N, C-alpha and C positions, 0 to 999 in steps of 0.2 A: 503493499500499501504506500502510496506517494506521501510526503511527509505534506503536515497542513502547512508550515511554513519554515524557510529556515533562515538563521539570525548567525553573522559571523560581525568580531566587532574585533577592533584593532585599536594600535596609542596611533598617534597621529603624528604626521612630517616633523623633523626637529621644531621647525622656525616658528611654528603651530604647539607647539607643546606648553608653552606657559601660557596661551588662552584654550585650548581643546583637550578634554578630559577623554575623549574616543570618537572614534569614527566607524561605521559601520554600515553593512547591506545586509538586507532583509527580504529575503524572497516567498510570495505566497505560491500555495500549490493551486491546485485545480477548486476549491470551494473558497467563498469569502470568510473570514480571516478576521476574528473580534480582537482586536489589539488594546491592551490595559497600559496606557502612561502612567506611571507613579510618578511623584515630585522628585526631582535629583538637586536641588538647588540652582540649577542653571537652565537657559536655554537650549532650543533644540533648532537647526535647523535641519529640516526635512527635504529631500530632494525626490519625490515619483517619477520614476524615469517614462518620459512622454507626458509629461504636467508641469504645470508651474513650479517651482520651490514654494515651501511654505515655513512659517517659523511656529513653534510649538513656544510660548513664555514661560516664566518659571510658575510650575504649578503649586496650587496648596492644599490640593485633591487630586483624586485620581479623574484619570480623562479617559473616554471610550471609546475608539474609531472602527471604524468594520472597513476591514481593505479589500479591493476586489480582487476576484481570480486571476492570477496573471501578476499579481502588482510587483515589481522590484521597488525598494525606495533606500537610497543611500542619504546617509544621514551623518550631523555631528554634532557630539552633543557638547557643550560649552562648559568652563569650568565656572563655578558663582562669581557673577560679579566680572567677567570676563568678556560677553559677548558685545558690548558696545565698541570695544577696540576695533570691532571689525564692522558692524550692523549699522554703525551712527547713531544709534540711539539709545538712550537709558532701560536697562530693563524692567522698570517701573512701569512703562508704558507697554507693556506686552505680559502682565500677571496674569494667567488662567485665559490665556487668547490664543487661538490659532488663527493667523493672518497671512493670506496672499504676500509671499517677497514682494510682489509689486508696489503693495500699496507703501513699501518702505523704499526700494530702491528705483521703482520706477519700470521704464524700459531695461535698465540695466536685468532686471528679475527675466525678463523676457529672454535678452539673449544667453543669459546663464543657463534657462530651461532648456533653448536650440541646442547649446555645447553639449549639453550633457544627454540630449534625448540621441545626437550622432555619435557617441561614443560605442566604440566596438564589445564593451563588456562592462560591468560592473567597476573591476581594479579600475579600468582609463576614467570611469565616473568618479571615483573616488580621487586620484589624481588631478584629475581637470579642475574640480573644487576645491580641493585644497591650495592647488596653484592658485585658482580666482579670492580666496578668503586671505594669503599672503599679499597678493598685490595691493590689497584693501586696506592693511592694517593702518599707513598711513594717513587715510582718510575717516578714520571713525574718532570714535572718544576716546580720552586715554582715560585706561585704568586706574583705578582710584586704590595708593598703594595701602592708605590706612585700610582699607578694605579688602582686600589682597591679604593682610595678616591678620586682619580679625578671621576671614574665612580659615586660613591657616591654623588659629588658635582653638577653633569652633570644631575642628574635626574631632571625630568619637576616639576616647582614648585620652583625649587630653586633660591634664590636672584644671581645678578650675572651672569656670564657667562664665555664664554671662554678665554676670554683678559684676565681677571683680575684670572683664574684658575692658571696660572703660578707662578702667585707671590705670591697666596695665599698657593699653595705648596714648595715656594721657588726652583724654577727649574724653568731653561731658558725655553721659548716655543718651541726651536726646540728640547731641549730635550723631553720635555712634548710629543710634537708632536712623537717624533721617538718610545718612549716608548709606548705610545698608539698603535702605529700602530702595533709594536711587539705583544704584549700581547692580541690586541682585534682585530686589523686585521685593523681597520679603524682609521682613525686621530679625534681629541676632536670634532671640531665642526663638522664632519659627525655623529659622535657618538650621539652628542646631538641631533641634527635633531633628529636621530632613536629612540632617548628615548622619545623627544617630541613627534613624532606618538604615542609610545605606551601608551603613556599618554593619548593623545587624543584619543583609542580606547579602553582603559579601563575608562574613562570618559563618550564615547560613547554609551557600554554597560552598565556600571552600570547603566544608567542614562534610557536608553532602559527595562534596566531589573525591576525599580523600577515602571515606566509608566506601564508597564504592571500586576505586582502585586498589585501596589496601587491605585491610585487614576487617571492614565491617564496623570499626568504631570510631571516634573522631567528636562525640558528644554527648551529655545525657539530654538530648530532647531540647523542647521550648524551653522549659525552665532554665536549661543550661543556657540555653544560646542569648534567653531573656538578660538573664546576671552578666555575662561575659559584656553583650553590647552594651551595659550600662541602664538597664532599665532596673524601675527598682522590683518588678515579679513581674510575672507572667501575665497576670490582668494589665498592669502597665502597658507591657507590648501590644498585648491584644487590643487594649485602645486605640495606641497609636499606628498599628496596621488598620484597623477600620478606617480609622482618620487618613490614610496615606494610599488606601489599595481600596476601598470599599470592602474590603474581604479582610475576614480573620486568617490568622498567621496558617494555617492548617489549611486552608483553601489556596491561599494564595500561592504557599511553596509546594500546593499540588500533589504530588507523589511521595511527599517529607525526603526526597534526596536532595534537597538545597536548592533545587534549580527554582524559580519563579515558576507560576503555571504555565506559563508560555514556554518554557523547554528551552528558554534562553540562556546562553552560556555569558556572562558579562565577565568575564574573565578580567580584561585588558581595563577596564574603567573599574574595576573594583579593589586593583591592585594597592591604590596608592591607600585606601583604607586599612588594608591588610598590612602593609608596611610599617602603617604609623602603629598598628596593635603590637608590632613585633619590636619596634625600638622605641617605642615610647615617647616618640616623637610626630606631631601632627604634619605630615607634608600638604600644600594644597590639595583642594578636593578635584 
Protein backbone atom coordinates (compact mmCIF):
# COMPACT_ATOMS: atom_id res chain seq x y z
CA UNK A 1 0.00 0.00 0.00
CA UNK A 2 1.35 3.42 -0.97
CA UNK A 3 2.07 5.70 2.02
CA UNK A 4 -0.41 8.48 2.74
CA UNK A 5 2.45 10.96 2.64
CA UNK A 6 6.18 11.29 3.14
CA UNK A 7 8.13 14.01 4.89
CA UNK A 8 11.89 14.61 4.72
CA UNK A 9 13.54 17.26 6.86
CA UNK A 10 17.03 18.70 6.37
CA UNK A 11 19.28 21.35 7.82
CA UNK A 12 19.43 24.62 5.83
CA UNK A 13 22.44 25.73 3.83
CA UNK A 14 25.13 27.46 5.90
CA UNK A 15 24.30 31.09 4.92
CA UNK A 16 20.77 30.62 6.33
CA UNK A 17 21.65 28.60 9.43
CA UNK A 18 21.27 31.58 11.76
CA UNK A 19 17.75 32.30 10.47
CA UNK A 20 16.31 28.94 9.42
CA UNK A 21 15.74 25.98 11.71
CA UNK A 22 15.03 23.43 9.00
CA UNK A 23 13.92 22.94 5.40
CA UNK A 24 11.63 20.11 4.35
CA UNK A 25 9.81 18.34 1.54
CA UNK A 26 6.40 16.72 1.95
CA UNK A 27 4.73 14.54 -0.69
CA UNK A 28 1.09 13.47 -0.48
CA UNK A 29 0.00 10.10 -1.87
CA UNK A 30 -3.17 9.13 -3.73
CA UNK A 31 -5.65 10.37 -1.14
CA UNK A 32 -6.24 13.75 0.53
CA UNK A 33 -4.08 14.16 3.62
CA UNK A 34 -5.08 15.94 6.82
CA UNK A 35 -2.09 17.98 7.98
CA UNK A 36 -2.00 19.20 11.58
CA UNK A 37 0.32 22.17 12.05
CA UNK A 38 1.39 22.93 15.63
CA UNK A 39 3.16 25.94 17.16
CA UNK A 40 6.95 26.04 16.74
CA UNK A 41 7.62 29.65 17.72
CA UNK A 42 8.55 30.56 14.14
CA UNK A 43 7.12 31.44 10.76
CA UNK A 44 6.95 28.91 7.92
CA UNK A 45 7.29 29.60 4.20
CA UNK A 46 5.44 26.83 2.36
CA UNK A 47 5.77 26.39 -1.40
CA UNK A 48 3.31 23.93 -2.96
CA UNK A 49 4.84 22.98 -6.30
CA UNK A 50 2.60 24.40 -9.01
CA UNK A 51 0.95 26.99 -6.75
CA UNK A 52 1.87 30.34 -5.22
CA UNK A 53 3.99 30.19 -2.04
CA UNK A 54 2.29 31.00 1.26
CA UNK A 55 3.30 32.06 4.75
CA UNK A 56 2.10 30.38 7.92
CA UNK A 57 2.55 32.81 10.78
CA UNK A 58 3.54 31.99 14.35
CA UNK A 59 0.81 29.74 15.71
CA UNK A 60 -0.71 29.93 19.18
CA UNK A 61 -2.68 26.71 18.65
CA UNK A 62 -3.21 23.97 16.09
CA UNK A 63 -4.07 24.65 12.47
CA UNK A 64 -5.46 21.84 10.31
CA UNK A 65 -5.18 21.74 6.51
CA UNK A 66 -6.26 19.16 3.95
CA UNK A 67 -3.61 18.61 1.27
CA UNK A 68 -4.81 17.44 -2.12
CA UNK A 69 -3.65 14.09 -3.55
CA UNK A 70 -0.34 14.31 -5.36
CA UNK A 71 0.67 17.56 -3.67
CA UNK A 72 4.36 18.27 -3.10
CA UNK A 73 5.18 21.03 -0.62
CA UNK A 74 8.66 22.42 -0.03
CA UNK A 75 9.02 24.43 3.16
CA UNK A 76 11.29 26.61 5.24
CA UNK A 77 10.80 26.83 9.02
CA UNK A 78 12.35 30.00 10.44
CA UNK A 79 13.77 30.30 13.92
CA UNK A 80 11.69 32.38 16.35
CA UNK A 81 12.20 36.06 15.64
CA UNK A 82 14.23 35.46 12.46
CA UNK A 83 11.70 35.58 9.60
CA UNK A 84 11.66 39.36 9.33
CA UNK A 85 15.25 39.36 8.11
CA UNK A 86 14.14 37.94 4.75
CA UNK A 87 10.37 38.48 4.65
CA UNK A 88 10.55 42.21 5.28
CA UNK A 89 7.83 42.45 7.95
CA UNK A 90 7.56 41.69 11.68
CA UNK A 91 6.14 38.34 12.77
CA UNK A 92 3.49 40.18 14.79
CA UNK A 93 1.60 40.83 11.54
CA UNK A 94 1.28 37.11 10.80
CA UNK A 95 0.16 35.54 14.09
CA UNK A 96 -2.25 32.63 13.47
CA UNK A 97 -2.59 33.63 9.81
CA UNK A 98 -1.93 31.84 6.53
CA UNK A 99 -1.41 34.37 3.74
CA UNK A 100 -0.29 34.19 0.15
CA UNK A 101 3.28 35.36 -0.29
CA UNK A 102 2.05 37.68 -3.04
CA UNK A 103 0.31 39.75 -0.36
CA UNK A 104 3.75 40.47 1.12
CA UNK A 105 6.13 40.37 -1.83
CA UNK A 106 3.80 41.28 -4.68
CA UNK A 107 4.92 40.14 -8.17
CA UNK A 108 8.12 38.68 -6.73
CA UNK A 109 6.06 35.85 -5.22
CA UNK A 110 4.72 34.89 -8.64
CA UNK A 111 8.24 34.88 -10.06
CA UNK A 112 9.36 32.59 -7.24
CA UNK A 113 6.34 30.34 -7.80
CA UNK A 114 7.18 30.01 -11.51
CA UNK A 115 10.82 29.30 -10.68
CA UNK A 116 9.80 26.53 -8.30
CA UNK A 117 7.21 25.15 -10.71
CA UNK A 118 9.85 24.78 -13.42
CA UNK A 119 12.30 22.87 -11.22
CA UNK A 120 13.00 19.26 -12.17
CA UNK A 121 13.04 17.86 -8.62
CA UNK A 122 12.22 18.71 -5.02
CA UNK A 123 15.95 18.94 -4.28
CA UNK A 124 16.24 21.63 -6.93
CA UNK A 125 13.25 23.46 -5.44
CA UNK A 126 14.99 23.47 -2.05
CA UNK A 127 18.17 24.84 -3.60
CA UNK A 128 16.39 27.56 -5.59
CA UNK A 129 14.25 28.59 -2.64
CA UNK A 130 17.21 28.90 -0.29
CA UNK A 131 19.22 30.83 -2.87
CA UNK A 132 16.32 33.26 -3.21
CA UNK A 133 16.14 33.78 0.55
CA UNK A 134 19.90 34.39 0.75
CA UNK A 135 19.53 37.09 -1.88
CA UNK A 136 16.79 38.81 0.12
CA UNK A 137 18.64 38.98 3.44
CA UNK A 138 19.82 42.52 2.89
CA UNK A 139 16.30 43.75 2.14
CA UNK A 140 14.66 42.54 5.34
CA UNK A 141 14.22 43.84 8.85
CA UNK A 142 17.31 43.63 11.03
CA UNK A 143 17.03 40.76 13.51
CA UNK A 144 16.65 42.01 17.08
CA UNK A 145 19.75 40.76 18.95
CA UNK A 146 18.05 41.05 22.33
CA UNK A 147 15.19 38.83 21.18
CA UNK A 148 17.68 36.34 19.76
CA UNK A 149 19.33 36.15 23.17
CA UNK A 150 15.94 35.83 24.87
CA UNK A 151 15.06 32.89 22.61
CA UNK A 152 18.36 31.24 23.50
CA UNK A 153 17.61 31.54 27.22
CA UNK A 154 14.01 30.36 26.87
CA UNK A 155 15.02 27.06 25.30
CA UNK A 156 14.08 23.95 27.34
CA UNK A 157 16.39 22.71 30.06
CA UNK A 158 17.78 26.16 30.83
CA UNK A 159 17.90 27.30 34.43
CA UNK A 160 15.64 30.22 35.29
CA UNK A 161 12.55 31.48 33.55
CA UNK A 162 10.80 34.49 32.12
CA UNK A 163 10.72 36.33 35.45
CA UNK A 164 14.52 36.49 35.68
CA UNK A 165 15.11 36.98 31.96
CA UNK A 166 14.48 40.73 31.86
CA UNK A 167 17.05 41.27 34.62
CA UNK A 168 19.55 39.09 32.80
CA UNK A 169 19.05 41.12 29.64
CA UNK A 170 18.99 44.47 31.50
CA UNK A 171 15.59 45.43 30.12
CA UNK A 172 12.19 45.98 31.71
CA UNK A 173 9.61 43.15 31.50
CA UNK A 174 7.32 45.39 29.43
CA UNK A 175 10.09 46.19 26.95
CA UNK A 176 11.01 42.52 26.67
CA UNK A 177 7.41 41.60 26.00
CA UNK A 178 6.98 44.36 23.42
CA UNK A 179 10.09 43.37 21.51
CA UNK A 180 9.20 39.67 21.60
CA UNK A 181 5.69 40.39 20.34
CA UNK A 182 7.11 42.37 17.42
CA UNK A 183 9.86 39.96 16.39
CA UNK A 184 8.38 36.58 17.35
CA UNK A 185 4.65 37.32 17.35
CA UNK A 186 4.09 35.97 20.87
CA UNK A 187 5.25 37.05 24.30
CA UNK A 188 8.13 35.49 26.27
CA UNK A 189 5.93 33.26 28.41
CA UNK A 190 4.02 31.87 25.43
CA UNK A 191 7.31 31.36 23.61
CA UNK A 192 8.75 29.48 26.57
CA UNK A 193 5.71 27.17 26.63
CA UNK A 194 6.01 26.59 22.90
CA UNK A 195 9.73 25.79 23.07
CA UNK A 196 9.19 23.50 26.04
CA UNK A 197 6.57 21.57 24.07
CA UNK A 198 8.95 21.33 21.13
CA UNK A 199 11.53 20.00 23.57
CA UNK A 200 9.04 17.40 24.76
CA UNK A 201 8.38 16.30 21.18
CA UNK A 202 12.11 16.12 20.48
CA UNK A 203 12.66 13.98 23.55
CA UNK A 204 9.64 11.78 22.77
CA UNK A 205 10.78 11.15 19.22
CA UNK A 206 14.39 10.55 20.20
CA UNK A 207 13.34 8.14 22.94
CA UNK A 208 10.93 6.31 20.65
CA UNK A 209 13.49 5.97 17.87
CA UNK A 210 16.11 4.61 20.27
CA UNK A 211 13.55 2.15 21.63
CA UNK A 212 12.88 0.80 18.17
CA UNK A 213 16.50 0.66 17.04
CA UNK A 214 18.12 -0.59 20.24
CA UNK A 215 16.67 -2.52 23.13
CA UNK A 216 13.07 -1.39 23.46
CA UNK A 217 13.85 0.81 26.48
CA UNK A 218 14.58 4.51 26.73
CA UNK A 219 12.01 5.90 29.13
CA UNK A 220 9.09 5.35 31.39
CA UNK A 221 6.22 6.54 29.23
CA UNK A 222 4.45 9.88 29.20
CA UNK A 223 4.89 10.57 32.91
CA UNK A 224 8.65 10.12 32.53
CA UNK A 225 8.71 12.30 29.40
CA UNK A 226 6.67 15.00 31.15
CA UNK A 227 9.16 15.13 34.03
CA UNK A 228 12.17 15.13 31.71
CA UNK A 229 10.71 17.94 29.60
CA UNK A 230 10.12 20.16 32.63
CA UNK A 231 6.36 19.79 33.16
CA UNK A 232 5.01 19.73 36.70
CA UNK A 233 3.28 16.40 36.09
CA UNK A 234 1.48 14.32 33.48
CA UNK A 235 -1.66 16.46 33.78
CA UNK A 236 0.36 19.60 33.07
CA UNK A 237 1.75 18.00 29.91
CA UNK A 238 -1.73 16.90 28.83
CA UNK A 239 -3.13 20.43 29.16
CA UNK A 240 -0.27 21.89 27.15
CA UNK A 241 -0.53 19.21 24.47
CA UNK A 242 -4.23 19.94 23.98
CA UNK A 243 -3.43 23.67 23.84
CA UNK A 244 -0.69 23.16 21.22
CA UNK A 245 -2.14 20.36 19.10
CA UNK A 246 -5.84 19.97 19.90
CA UNK A 247 -5.18 16.38 20.95
CA UNK A 248 -4.20 14.53 24.11
CA UNK A 249 -0.56 13.32 24.17
CA UNK A 250 -1.29 9.68 23.35
CA UNK A 251 -3.52 10.66 20.45
CA UNK A 252 -0.92 13.07 19.09
CA UNK A 253 2.01 10.68 19.47
CA UNK A 254 -0.02 8.02 17.71
CA UNK A 255 1.41 4.55 18.07
CA UNK A 256 3.60 5.42 21.05
CA UNK A 257 6.85 5.18 19.11
CA UNK A 258 7.73 8.81 19.70
CA UNK A 259 6.65 9.99 16.27
CA UNK A 260 3.82 12.48 16.01
CA UNK A 261 0.55 11.19 14.64
CA UNK A 262 1.51 12.12 11.07
CA UNK A 263 4.59 9.88 11.18
CA UNK A 264 7.02 12.70 10.45
CA UNK A 265 10.66 12.42 11.39
CA UNK A 266 11.71 15.81 12.76
CA UNK A 267 15.29 14.84 13.59
CA UNK A 268 16.86 17.89 11.90
CA UNK A 269 14.77 20.56 13.61
CA UNK A 270 14.73 18.78 16.97
CA UNK A 271 18.50 18.43 17.11
CA UNK A 272 19.10 21.81 18.86
CA UNK A 273 16.66 20.88 21.63
CA UNK A 274 18.38 17.56 22.33
CA UNK A 275 21.84 19.09 22.11
CA UNK A 276 20.80 21.70 24.66
CA UNK A 277 19.56 18.97 27.02
CA UNK A 278 22.85 17.07 26.86
CA UNK A 279 25.08 20.10 27.33
CA UNK A 280 22.91 22.18 29.65
CA UNK A 281 23.48 25.17 27.36
CA UNK A 282 20.52 26.33 25.31
CA UNK A 283 21.31 27.04 21.66
CA UNK A 284 19.10 29.12 19.43
CA UNK A 285 15.80 27.46 18.58
